[in-house]
Biopython code that builds the backbone (N, CA, C, O; Angstrom):
import numpy as np
from Bio.PDB.StructureBuilder import StructureBuilder

atoms = [
    (1, "LEU", "N", (60.607, 116.940, -147.031)),
    (1, "LEU", "CA", (61.303, 118.174, -146.745)),
    (1, "LEU", "C", (61.357, 119.006, -148.021)),
    (1, "LEU", "O", (61.935, 118.580, -149.021)),
    (2, "ALA", "N", (60.773, 120.160, -147.986)),
    (2, "ALA", "CA", (60.757, 121.042, -149.150)),
    (2, "ALA", "C", (62.082, 121.780, -149.269)),
    (2, "ALA", "O", (62.627, 122.266, -148.278)),
    (3, "VAL", "N", (62.584, 121.856, -150.469)),
    (3, "VAL", "CA", (63.808, 122.607, -150.742)),
    (3, "VAL", "C", (63.422, 123.689, -151.740)),
    (3, "VAL", "O", (63.475, 123.486, -152.953)),
    (4, "ILE", "N", (63.036, 124.836, -151.207)),
    (4, "ILE", "CA", (62.535, 125.924, -152.039)),
    (4, "ILE", "C", (63.539, 127.075, -151.988)),
    (4, "ILE", "O", (63.899, 127.518, -150.898)),
    (5, "PRO", "N", (63.999, 127.571, -153.138)),
    (5, "PRO", "CA", (64.945, 128.685, -153.126)),
    (5, "PRO", "C", (64.298, 129.954, -152.573)),
    (5, "PRO", "O", (63.078, 130.114, -152.608)),
    (6, "ASN", "N", (65.134, 130.843, -152.067)),
    (6, "ASN", "CA", (64.655, 132.098, -151.499)),
    (6, "ASN", "C", (64.129, 133.029, -152.578)),
    (6, "ASN", "O", (64.561, 132.980, -153.730)),
    (7, "ASN", "N", (63.190, 133.878, -152.184)),
    (7, "ASN", "CA", (62.701, 134.941, -153.048)),
    (7, "ASN", "C", (63.764, 136.048, -153.047)),
    (7, "ASN", "O", (64.176, 136.489, -151.974)),
    (8, "PRO", "N", (64.211, 136.501, -154.205)),
    (8, "PRO", "CA", (65.286, 137.507, -154.238)),
    (8, "PRO", "C", (64.930, 138.823, -153.542)),
    (8, "PRO", "O", (65.824, 139.522, -153.066)),
    (9, "SER", "N", (63.654, 139.170, -153.474)),
    (9, "SER", "CA", (63.268, 140.446, -152.866)),
    (9, "SER", "C", (63.077, 140.340, -151.355)),
    (9, "SER", "O", (62.808, 141.346, -150.699)),
    (10, "ARG", "N", (63.209, 139.168, -150.808)),
    (10, "ARG", "CA", (62.994, 138.978, -149.374)),
    (10, "ARG", "C", (64.208, 139.470, -148.586)),
    (10, "ARG", "O", (65.348, 139.207, -148.969)),
    (11, "ALA", "N", (63.962, 140.182, -147.487)),
    (11, "ALA", "CA", (65.054, 140.738, -146.686)),
    (11, "ALA", "C", (65.778, 139.633, -145.907)),
    (11, "ALA", "O", (67.007, 139.575, -145.905)),
    (12, "LYS", "N", (65.015, 138.762, -145.249)),
    (12, "LYS", "CA", (65.624, 137.698, -144.447)),
    (12, "LYS", "C", (65.726, 136.437, -145.309)),
    (12, "LYS", "O", (64.718, 135.917, -145.786)),
    (13, "LYS", "N", (66.935, 135.962, -145.499)),
    (13, "LYS", "CA", (67.163, 134.777, -146.320)),
    (13, "LYS", "C", (67.159, 133.529, -145.443)),
    (13, "LYS", "O", (67.759, 133.509, -144.368)),
    (14, "HIS", "N", (66.479, 132.493, -145.914)),
    (14, "HIS", "CA", (66.479, 131.216, -145.220)),
    (14, "HIS", "C", (67.653, 130.392, -145.729)),
    (14, "HIS", "O", (67.999, 130.472, -146.907)),
    (15, "PRO", "N", (68.271, 129.598, -144.850)),
    (15, "PRO", "CA", (69.399, 128.783, -145.318)),
    (15, "PRO", "C", (68.928, 127.730, -146.321)),
    (15, "PRO", "O", (67.840, 127.172, -146.184)),
    (16, "LEU", "N", (69.752, 127.468, -147.322)),
    (16, "LEU", "CA", (69.432, 126.508, -148.365)),
    (16, "LEU", "C", (70.591, 125.534, -148.487)),
    (16, "LEU", "O", (71.727, 125.937, -148.737)),
    (17, "ASP", "N", (70.305, 124.264, -148.311)),
    (17, "ASP", "CA", (71.321, 123.223, -148.424)),
    (17, "ASP", "C", (71.522, 122.903, -149.904)),
    (17, "ASP", "O", (70.678, 122.248, -150.516)),
    (18, "GLN", "N", (72.627, 123.358, -150.478)),
    (18, "GLN", "CA", (72.880, 123.191, -151.911)),
    (18, "GLN", "C", (72.988, 121.722, -152.307)),
    (18, "GLN", "O", (72.529, 121.340, -153.383)),
    (19, "GLN", "N", (73.588, 120.895, -151.453)),
    (19, "GLN", "CA", (73.744, 119.472, -151.768)),
    (19, "GLN", "C", (72.375, 118.790, -151.813)),
    (19, "GLN", "O", (72.105, 118.000, -152.718)),
    (20, "LEU", "N", (71.519, 119.091, -150.847)),
    (20, "LEU", "CA", (70.179, 118.521, -150.824)),
    (20, "LEU", "C", (69.366, 119.012, -152.024)),
    (20, "LEU", "O", (68.599, 118.251, -152.613)),
    (21, "TYR", "N", (69.538, 120.280, -152.380)),
    (21, "TYR", "CA", (68.845, 120.856, -153.530)),
    (21, "TYR", "C", (69.266, 120.146, -154.816)),
    (21, "TYR", "O", (68.425, 119.873, -155.673)),
    (22, "ALA", "N", (70.556, 119.845, -154.959)),
    (22, "ALA", "CA", (71.063, 119.159, -156.152)),
    (22, "ALA", "C", (70.536, 117.730, -156.227)),
    (22, "ALA", "O", (70.185, 117.252, -157.305)),
    (23, "GLN", "N", (70.480, 117.048, -155.083)),
    (23, "GLN", "CA", (69.959, 115.679, -155.060)),
    (23, "GLN", "C", (68.478, 115.659, -155.412)),
    (23, "GLN", "O", (68.023, 114.787, -156.152)),
    (24, "ARG", "N", (67.733, 116.611, -154.888)),
    (24, "ARG", "CA", (66.305, 116.678, -155.188)),
    (24, "ARG", "C", (66.079, 116.929, -156.680)),
    (24, "ARG", "O", (65.182, 116.341, -157.284)),
    (25, "HIS", "N", (66.889, 117.797, -157.263)),
    (25, "HIS", "CA", (66.786, 118.080, -158.696)),
    (25, "HIS", "C", (67.051, 116.813, -159.509)),
    (25, "HIS", "O", (66.360, 116.553, -160.494)),
    (26, "LEU", "N", (68.035, 116.033, -159.106)),
    (26, "LEU", "CA", (68.367, 114.791, -159.795)),
    (26, "LEU", "C", (67.192, 113.815, -159.755)),
    (26, "LEU", "O", (66.874, 113.185, -160.764)),
    (27, "VAL", "N", (66.551, 113.688, -158.598)),
    (27, "VAL", "CA", (65.408, 112.783, -158.447)),
    (27, "VAL", "C", (64.233, 113.264, -159.297)),
    (27, "VAL", "O", (63.576, 112.458, -159.956)),
    (28, "GLU", "N", (63.966, 114.573, -159.288)),
    (28, "GLU", "CA", (62.858, 115.106, -160.077)),
    (28, "GLU", "C", (63.082, 114.899, -161.571)),
    (28, "GLU", "O", (62.136, 114.604, -162.302)),
    (29, "CYS", "N", (64.313, 115.046, -162.030)),
    (29, "CYS", "CA", (64.624, 114.807, -163.450)),
    (29, "CYS", "C", (64.421, 113.341, -163.805)),
    (29, "CYS", "O", (63.909, 113.024, -164.879)),
    (30, "CYS", "N", (64.821, 112.449, -162.907)),
    (30, "CYS", "CA", (64.659, 111.011, -163.143)),
    (30, "CYS", "C", (63.175, 110.648, -163.234)),
    (30, "CYS", "O", (62.775, 109.883, -164.112)),
    (31, "ILE", "N", (62.369, 111.190, -162.339)),
    (31, "ILE", "CA", (60.933, 110.916, -162.369)),
    (31, "ILE", "C", (60.322, 111.465, -163.660)),
    (31, "ILE", "O", (59.460, 110.821, -164.259)),
    (32, "GLY", "N", (60.758, 112.636, -164.087)),
    (32, "GLY", "CA", (60.271, 113.208, -165.337)),
    (32, "GLY", "C", (60.601, 112.336, -166.539)),
    (32, "GLY", "O", (59.776, 112.166, -167.437)),
    (33, "LYS", "N", (61.808, 111.786, -166.552)),
    (33, "LYS", "CA", (62.194, 110.906, -167.657)),
    (33, "LYS", "C", (61.407, 109.606, -167.625)),
    (33, "LYS", "O", (61.049, 109.073, -168.676)),
    (34, "LEU", "N", (61.132, 109.087, -166.425)),
    (34, "LEU", "CA", (60.335, 107.861, -166.320)),
    (34, "LEU", "C", (58.914, 108.091, -166.825)),
    (34, "LEU", "O", (58.311, 107.197, -167.418)),
    (35, "LYS", "N", (58.382, 109.282, -166.591)),
    (35, "LYS", "CA", (57.009, 109.574, -167.010)),
    (35, "LYS", "C", (56.882, 109.766, -168.513)),
    (35, "LYS", "O", (55.769, 109.884, -169.025)),
    (36, "GLN", "N", (58.008, 109.800, -169.233)),
    (36, "GLN", "CA", (57.948, 109.860, -170.688)),
    (36, "GLN", "C", (57.457, 108.534, -171.258)),
    (36, "GLN", "O", (56.979, 108.479, -172.391)),
    (37, "PHE", "N", (57.573, 107.479, -170.481)),
    (37, "PHE", "CA", (57.064, 106.177, -170.895)),
    (37, "PHE", "C", (55.567, 106.146, -170.603)),
    (37, "PHE", "O", (55.149, 106.339, -169.462)),
    (38, "ARG", "N", (54.775, 105.907, -171.620)),
    (38, "ARG", "CA", (53.317, 105.991, -171.504)),
    (38, "ARG", "C", (52.761, 105.044, -170.450)),
    (38, "ARG", "O", (51.867, 105.420, -169.693)),
    (39, "ARG", "N", (53.275, 103.828, -170.392)),
    (39, "ARG", "CA", (52.768, 102.848, -169.430)),
    (39, "ARG", "C", (53.045, 103.273, -167.996)),
    (39, "ARG", "O", (52.264, 102.963, -167.097)),
    (40, "VAL", "N", (54.136, 103.972, -167.775)),
    (40, "VAL", "CA", (54.463, 104.438, -166.425)),
    (40, "VAL", "C", (53.581, 105.629, -166.066)),
    (40, "VAL", "O", (53.050, 105.696, -164.957)),
    (41, "ALA", "N", (53.423, 106.566, -166.993)),
    (41, "ALA", "CA", (52.671, 107.791, -166.711)),
    (41, "ALA", "C", (51.191, 107.520, -166.465)),
    (41, "ALA", "O", (50.585, 108.151, -165.598)),
    (42, "THR", "N", (50.596, 106.582, -167.221)),
    (42, "THR", "CA", (49.160, 106.348, -167.092)),
    (42, "THR", "C", (48.824, 105.186, -166.176)),
    (42, "THR", "O", (47.660, 104.996, -165.821)),
    (43, "ARG", "N", (49.810, 104.415, -165.792)),
    (43, "ARG", "CA", (49.656, 103.270, -164.894)),
    (43, "ARG", "C", (48.552, 102.320, -165.365)),
    (43, "ARG", "O", (47.502, 102.196, -164.734)),
    (44, "PHE", "N", (48.818, 101.659, -166.481)),
    (44, "PHE", "CA", (47.889, 100.666, -167.012)),
    (44, "PHE", "C", (47.834, 99.419, -166.140)),
    (44, "PHE", "O", (46.815, 98.731, -166.098)),
    (45, "GLU", "N", (48.920, 99.129, -165.450)),
    (45, "GLU", "CA", (49.001, 97.892, -164.663)),
    (45, "GLU", "C", (48.076, 97.979, -163.453)),
    (45, "GLU", "O", (47.995, 99.016, -162.794)),
    (46, "LYS", "N", (47.382, 96.884, -163.172)),
    (46, "LYS", "CA", (46.419, 96.879, -162.070)),
    (46, "LYS", "C", (47.071, 96.557, -160.730)),
    (46, "LYS", "O", (46.621, 97.042, -159.692)),
    (47, "THR", "N", (48.120, 95.750, -160.741)),
    (47, "THR", "CA", (48.754, 95.369, -159.477)),
    (47, "THR", "C", (50.058, 96.138, -159.287)),
    (47, "THR", "O", (50.715, 96.527, -160.252)),
    (48, "ALA", "N", (50.412, 96.344, -158.033)),
    (48, "ALA", "CA", (51.648, 97.063, -157.714)),
    (48, "ALA", "C", (52.870, 96.293, -158.206)),
    (48, "ALA", "O", (53.861, 96.891, -158.625)),
    (49, "ARG", "N", (52.793, 94.985, -158.154)),
    (49, "ARG", "CA", (53.915, 94.147, -158.599)),
    (49, "ARG", "C", (54.192, 94.347, -160.089)),
    (49, "ARG", "O", (55.344, 94.488, -160.498)),
    (50, "ASN", "N", (53.141, 94.358, -160.890)),
    (50, "ASN", "CA", (53.310, 94.557, -162.330)),
    (50, "ASN", "C", (53.769, 95.981, -162.647)),
    (50, "ASN", "O", (54.581, 96.187, -163.549)),
    (51, "TYR", "N", (53.251, 96.958, -161.906)),
    (51, "TYR", "CA", (53.662, 98.346, -162.123)),
    (51, "TYR", "C", (55.144, 98.523, -161.784)),
    (51, "TYR", "O", (55.868, 99.218, -162.496)),
    (52, "LEU", "N", (55.588, 97.895, -160.701)),
    (52, "LEU", "CA", (56.998, 97.959, -160.331)),
    (52, "LEU", "C", (57.871, 97.350, -161.424)),
    (52, "LEU", "O", (58.963, 97.845, -161.702)),
    (53, "ALA", "N", (57.389, 96.281, -162.036)),
    (53, "ALA", "CA", (58.141, 95.653, -163.130)),
    (53, "ALA", "C", (58.265, 96.609, -164.318)),
    (53, "ALA", "O", (59.327, 96.694, -164.934)),
    (54, "VAL", "N", (57.196, 97.321, -164.641)),
    (54, "VAL", "CA", (57.229, 98.275, -165.758)),
    (54, "VAL", "C", (58.171, 99.435, -165.438)),
    (54, "VAL", "O", (58.935, 99.867, -166.300)),
    (55, "VAL", "N", (58.121, 99.940, -164.210)),
    (55, "VAL", "CA", (59.012, 101.033, -163.810)),
    (55, "VAL", "C", (60.465, 100.568, -163.857)),
    (55, "VAL", "O", (61.341, 101.309, -164.301)),
    (56, "THR", "N", (60.718, 99.353, -163.405)),
    (56, "THR", "CA", (62.074, 98.798, -163.444)),
    (56, "THR", "C", (62.565, 98.665, -164.878)),
    (56, "THR", "O", (63.714, 98.985, -165.180)),
    (57, "LEU", "N", (61.701, 98.198, -165.749)),
    (57, "LEU", "CA", (62.062, 98.064, -167.160)),
    (57, "LEU", "C", (62.356, 99.435, -167.781)),
    (57, "LEU", "O", (63.326, 99.587, -168.523)),
    (58, "ALA", "N", (61.526, 100.418, -167.478)),
    (58, "ALA", "CA", (61.740, 101.770, -168.009)),
    (58, "ALA", "C", (63.048, 102.362, -167.476)),
    (58, "ALA", "O", (63.787, 103.004, -168.222)),
    (59, "ALA", "N", (63.333, 102.147, -166.193)),
    (59, "ALA", "CA", (64.583, 102.649, -165.612)),
    (59, "ALA", "C", (65.792, 101.978, -166.253)),
    (59, "ALA", "O", (66.824, 102.616, -166.463)),
    (60, "THR", "N", (65.665, 100.696, -166.560)),
    (60, "THR", "CA", (66.758, 99.976, -167.218)),
    (60, "THR", "C", (66.999, 100.523, -168.618)),
    (60, "THR", "O", (68.145, 100.689, -169.036)),
    (61, "VAL", "N", (65.922, 100.802, -169.340)),
    (61, "VAL", "CA", (66.054, 101.369, -170.688)),
    (61, "VAL", "C", (66.741, 102.734, -170.617)),
    (61, "VAL", "O", (67.608, 103.035, -171.438)),
    (62, "LEU", "N", (66.359, 103.559, -169.641)),
    (62, "LEU", "CA", (66.999, 104.869, -169.485)),
    (62, "LEU", "C", (68.472, 104.723, -169.127)),
    (62, "LEU", "O", (69.313, 105.481, -169.611)),
    (63, "TRP", "N", (68.781, 103.753, -168.285)),
    (63, "TRP", "CA", (70.156, 103.542, -167.857)),
    (63, "TRP", "C", (71.037, 103.085, -169.022)),
    (63, "TRP", "O", (72.208, 103.456, -169.105)),
    (64, "LEU", "N", (70.465, 102.280, -169.917)),
    (64, "LEU", "CA", (71.231, 101.756, -171.046)),
    (64, "LEU", "C", (71.436, 102.781, -172.159)),
    (64, "LEU", "O", (72.316, 102.602, -173.001)),
    (65, "ARG", "N", (70.653, 103.836, -172.177)),
    (65, "ARG", "CA", (70.787, 104.867, -173.227)),
    (65, "ARG", "C", (72.068, 105.636, -173.100)),
    (65, "ARG", "O", (72.332, 106.533, -173.901)),
]
sb = StructureBuilder()
sb.init_structure("model")
sb.init_model(0)
sb.init_chain("A")
sb.init_seg("    ")
for serial, (resi, resn, name, xyz) in enumerate(atoms, 1):
    if name == "N":
        sb.init_residue(resn, " ", resi, " ")
    sb.init_atom(name, np.array(xyz, "f"), 0.0, 1.0, " ", f" {name:<3s}", serial, name[0])
structure = sb.get_structure()
């Protein structure tokens, strides 16, 4: 579900769920911070299990900061 803000010059405004927009922003920021870790961004791991372990480790490091 796309949460795109309205164009200010548009006559007819589409409804925007502010709570959903805030949650989406939070998720996008989290993904951006995870991608700061080189191993997560380039996906060196060959198996999904190992990649999940690296993502979990990176998320733990971010949480502890």
